[in-house]
VOKOLTOR-359840 format. One line per field, with one value per residue (C-alpha): residue number from 1; residue in one letter; x, y, z. Coordinates in steps of 0.25 Angstrom, whole numbers, m for minus. Layout:
N
pos c(NUM,...)
code c(A,...)
X c(X,...)
Y c(Y,...)
Z c(Z,...)
***
This chain:
345
pos c(1,2,3,4,5,6,7,8,9,10,11,12,13,14,15,16,17,18,19,20,21,22,23,24,25,26,27,28,29,30,31,32,33,34,35,36,37,38,39,40,41,42,43,44,45,46,47,48,49,50,51,52,53,54,55,56,57,58,59,60,61,62,63,64,65,66,67,68,69,70,71,72,73,74,75,76,77,78,79,80,81,82,83,84,85,86,87,88,89,90,91,92,93,94,95,96,97,98,99,100,101,102,103,104,105,106,107,108,109,110,111,112,113,114,115,116,117,118,119,120,121,122,123,124,125,126,127,128,129,130,131,132,133,134,135,136,137,138,139,140,141,142,143,144,145,146,147,148,149,150,151,152,153,154,155,156,157,158,159,160,161,162,163,164,165,166,167,168,169,170,171,172,173,174,175,176,177,178,179,180,181,182,183,184,185,186,187,188,189,190,191,192,193,194,195,196,197,198,199,200,201,202,203,204,205,206,207,208,209,210,211,212,213,214,215,216,217,218,219,220,221,222,223,224,225,226,227,228,229,230,231,232,233,234,235,236,237,238,239,240,241,242,243,244,245,246,247,248,249,250,251,252,253,254,255,256,257,258,259,260,261,262,263,264,265,266,267,268,269,270,271,272,273,274,275,276,277,278,279,280,281,282,283,284,285,286,287,288,289,290,291,292,293,294,295,296,297,298,299,300,301,302,303,304,305,306,307,308,309,310,311,312,313,314,315,316,317,318,319,320,321,322,323,324,325,326,327,328,329,330,331,332,333,334,335,336,337,338,339,340,341,342,343,344,345)
code c(M,F,K,S,H,H,F,V,I,V,A,L,I,V,S,S,C,A,A,K,A,Q,I,G,G,L,S,S,F,N,F,T,N,I,P,G,S,A,R,V,A,A,M,G,G,N,Y,F,A,V,K,D,G,D,V,H,L,A,Q,F,N,P,S,L,L,D,S,N,M,H,Q,K,I,G,L,S,F,V,D,Y,F,D,G,I,A,M,G,Y,A,T,Y,A,H,R,V,L,P,R,V,T,L,G,S,T,L,Q,Y,C,N,Y,G,K,Q,T,E,T,N,A,I,G,D,E,I,G,Q,F,S,A,A,D,Y,A,L,N,L,S,A,G,Y,T,I,D,S,L,W,S,S,G,I,T,I,K,T,I,Y,S,S,L,A,N,Y,T,S,L,A,L,A,L,E,A,G,F,T,Y,H,N,P,R,K,N,F,T,A,S,L,V,L,N,N,F,G,Y,Q,L,K,T,Y,T,E,D,N,R,E,K,L,P,L,Q,L,Q,I,G,I,T,K,R,P,A,H,A,P,L,R,L,S,V,V,Y,S,N,I,Q,T,W,N,L,A,W,E,N,P,N,K,A,V,V,T,D,P,L,T,G,E,V,I,E,D,E,K,W,E,F,G,D,N,L,M,R,H,I,T,F,G,T,E,F,I,I,T,Q,N,L,H,I,R,V,A,Y,N,Y,R,R,R,Q,E,L,K,L,E,D,M,P,G,T,A,G,F,S,Y,G,I,G,L,K,V,S,K,F,H,L,S,Y,G,R,A,I,Y,H,R,A,G,P,S,N,H,I,S,L,T,T,A,I,Q,A,W)
X c(m122,m122,m109,m99,m100,m115,m113,m106,m114,m126,m119,m116,m131,m135,m123,m131,m145,m136,m139,m133,m127,m115,m113,m101,m105,m119,m117,m112,m103,m95,m84,m89,m83,m69,m62,m55,m51,m35,m39,m49,m44,m34,m43,m50,m59,m69,m64,m76,m74,m62,m65,m54,m57,m53,m61,m58,m70,m80,m84,m86,m91,m99,m100,m88,m88,m85,m76,m64,m67,m70,m62,m54,m53,m49,m45,m44,m38,m39,m31,m38,m38,m35,m33,m49,m47,m56,m55,m62,m62,m67,m70,m78,m83,m91,m101,m105,m101,m107,m108,m99,m99,m91,m91,m84,m82,m75,m75,m70,m63,m64,m52,m56,m63,m64,m78,m80,m95,m104,m94,m80,m75,m68,m75,m69,m67,m75,m74,m81,m82,m89,m90,m98,m100,m100,m107,m107,m112,m106,m114,m106,m117,m109,m96,m96,m106,m107,m114,m113,m121,m116,m125,m117,m118,m111,m112,m103,m101,m96,m94,m110,m115,m120,m124,m129,m129,m135,m128,m130,m121,m121,m112,m112,m98,m96,m84,m77,m64,m61,m60,m55,m68,m77,m89,m94,m109,m109,m118,m112,m117,m134,m138,m147,m141,m149,m143,m141,m128,m138,m156,m162,m149,m149,m138,m133,m123,m115,m121,m112,m113,m102,m98,m84,m77,m61,m56,m41,m38,m33,m17,m16,m12,m22,m37,m44,m55,m66,m76,m88,m94,m106,m114,m128,m122,m117,m112,m101,m94,m94,m94,m80,m83,m69,m67,m58,m69,m61,m66,m61,m53,m59,m75,m76,m83,m83,m72,m83,m73,m73,m71,m79,m91,m96,m85,m79,m90,m90,m75,m78,m85,m77,m62,m52,m41,m31,m27,m14,m11,6,4,m7,m2,1,m10,m7,m19,m21,m35,m41,m53,m57,m68,m59,m49,m57,m65,m51,m40,m34,m35,m23,m16,m24,m11,m16,m31,m39,m30,m28,m18,m13,m7,m14,m3,m7,5,3,m12,m13,m18,m13,m19,m14,m22,m18,m30,m29,m40,m31,m19,m21,m21,m23,m30,m21,m30,m24,m33,m28,m34,m33,m41,m42,m44,m27,m23)
Y c(m59,m66,m61,m73,m66,m69,m82,m84,m77,m83,m98,m92,m89,m102,m109,m102,m108,m124,m134,m132,m150,m155,m166,m175,m190,m186,m190,m201,m200,m192,m197,m185,m175,m178,m170,m179,m168,m164,m151,m151,m157,m147,m136,m142,m152,m141,m134,m132,m117,m118,m116,m119,m133,m143,m154,m161,m148,m151,m164,m154,m143,m146,m132,m131,m140,m130,m132,m130,m144,m150,m166,m164,m176,m178,m188,m187,m198,m196,m203,m203,m209,m223,m228,m221,m215,m206,m203,m197,m194,m183,m178,m165,m163,m151,m153,m140,m127,m124,m138,m147,m159,m168,m181,m188,m202,m201,m214,m216,m230,m233,m247,m259,m260,m268,m279,m281,m286,m283,m286,m279,m292,m291,m297,m292,m280,m272,m259,m246,m235,m223,m217,m205,m202,m184,m181,m167,m154,m141,m129,m115,m105,m93,m87,m87,m98,m112,m124,m140,m150,m164,m179,m186,m203,m207,m223,m231,m243,m248,m261,m269,m255,m245,m231,m223,m207,m197,m182,m170,m158,m144,m131,m117,m110,m93,m91,m79,m79,m66,m64,m76,m81,m94,m99,m113,m119,m133,m145,m159,m172,m167,m182,m193,m209,m216,m228,m230,m238,m245,m244,m235,m224,m212,m204,m190,m185,m177,m164,m150,m138,m128,m116,m114,m102,m98,m86,m82,m67,m60,m63,m72,m87,m94,m97,m97,m107,m108,m117,m120,m130,m138,m124,m134,m138,m128,m134,m145,m145,m160,m163,m167,m180,m180,m168,m168,m157,m146,m142,m133,m137,m130,m131,m143,m135,m139,m130,m126,m125,m112,m113,m102,m112,m104,m101,m116,m122,m111,m116,m129,m126,m118,m125,m113,m115,m110,m116,m107,m106,m106,m108,m115,m127,m126,m125,m128,m128,m128,m127,m128,m136,m131,m142,m154,m147,m147,m161,m168,m163,m167,m159,m160,m163,m155,m156,m148,m156,m148,m143,m147,m145,m147,m145,m145,m148,m145,m154,m156,m159,m163,m157,m163,m160,m167,m164,m168,m164,m165,m170,m177,m179,m193,m188,m184,m185,m183,m181,m180,m177,m175,m169,m169,m164,m172,m159,m157,m173)
Z c(m225,m211,m202,m198,m185,m182,m187,m173,m164,m169,m166,m154,m149,m154,m144,m133,m134,m134,m124,m110,m110,m111,m124,m119,m122,m127,m141,m151,m163,m156,m165,m175,m168,m165,m176,m187,m195,m190,m191,m183,m171,m173,m174,m158,m165,m170,m183,m193,m197,m208,m221,m229,m237,m226,m230,m216,m209,m218,m209,m196,m204,m218,m221,m224,m236,m250,m262,m255,m251,m264,m265,m253,m245,m230,m221,m207,m196,m181,m170,m160,m144,m143,m155,m161,m175,m183,m197,m208,m224,m229,m244,m251,m264,m271,m279,m282,m279,m267,m261,m256,m250,m241,m237,m223,m217,m204,m193,m179,m176,m161,m164,m157,m144,m132,m131,m117,m111,m102,m89,m97,m101,m115,m125,m137,m149,m156,m164,m165,m173,m178,m193,m200,m214,m217,m230,m231,m237,m239,m246,m249,m248,m249,m249,m234,m230,m232,m223,m224,m220,m215,m215,m208,m204,m191,m190,m177,m172,m158,m156,m160,m159,m170,m172,m184,m184,m194,m191,m198,m198,m204,m204,m209,m213,m212,m219,m224,m231,m232,m214,m212,m204,m204,m195,m196,m188,m189,m183,m182,m179,m178,m179,m175,m170,m181,m177,m159,m154,m143,m147,m141,m137,m149,m146,m150,m160,m155,m160,m162,m165,m169,m172,m179,m183,m188,m190,m197,m193,m203,m206,m197,m199,m193,m191,m177,m174,m165,m164,m154,m151,m146,m148,m145,m129,m122,m109,m116,m100,m90,m76,m75,m63,m61,m59,m45,m34,m28,m12,m4,7,17,13,6,m4,m17,m28,m40,m53,m55,m72,m81,m86,m96,m100,m98,m109,m119,m119,m123,m134,m141,m148,m151,m164,m174,m187,m189,m204,m206,m220,m229,m229,m214,m201,m186,m179,m163,m154,m142,m137,m123,m120,m124,m115,m103,m106,m108,m100,m88,m76,m70,m85,m96,m106,m119,m121,m129,m139,m151,m164,m177,m191,m207,m217,m232,m240,m256,m260,m243,m230,m218,m206,m190,m176,m163,m155,m138,m130,m118,m111,m117,m130,m143,m156,m169,m181,m196,m208,m224,m235,m248,m261,m274,m284,m276,m285)
***
């Protein structure tokens, strides 16, 4: 059998062959990468290598779909920035002993926006929203391995402009319950824009390949998570045009930033998270996203940008989760998720 540490090594080798280019602003439909799940948001926005029956995680990794999610319903709402509302509804159903299907309807409502003409005069208002429908299937290969695939249809309506895209997502998961270890390799948003917003301007989808591992140490009430995202692109750094230039007062020469370029780029791929398992019904979550902090912090007041936290609580037939992700001093995003199982009623 293919060992778990071999799985991780292969994925890291793949990452070393990735293209060297920044990815910001190069694709459309980026709302699909914003975590709706409160648990995922609390764990830094990247969390998909846990096989514990959480139906919300199947939205990000279809290989997690299994019989433990049978007839589970998940609802989630996100209070995002500036009145933007996001959320989704998801459901899973086992159809064969090794096959579980899932579906997710995701939305992002930007509310009413001010419409102006070419010279900036206000002429009214318009609405804007994005939607995605996921149809997924998970297959249990054996006691350790599982796979999954998702067909995603994405529709966007921005005033009088509309767009339609089709994407494929896939995942492979190695789960060893005896060692409390899980590793997943996931491909997101591999697809094509079928209908463009404007003629002759076809845009890319936010393609992403990532690997995640989780490990619960023996006799410890916590689960550790590490995610390496954007394997397909090495350079995620960006140059800040507003960054102050520091010069030597004697020579007038520019003093270069002495940050370790390789280490800075490496850390921009990695998200660290921890779930403290207080009891089976109560989890406390905290995470750190280095890239988010570097891109959104204020130099003179960095605050807690890049950190996130949350709680999971099971009460009777419901599992309620809350997540708070801190992007900027201007404010965080708040995520609420609810899960229940039809067969429990």
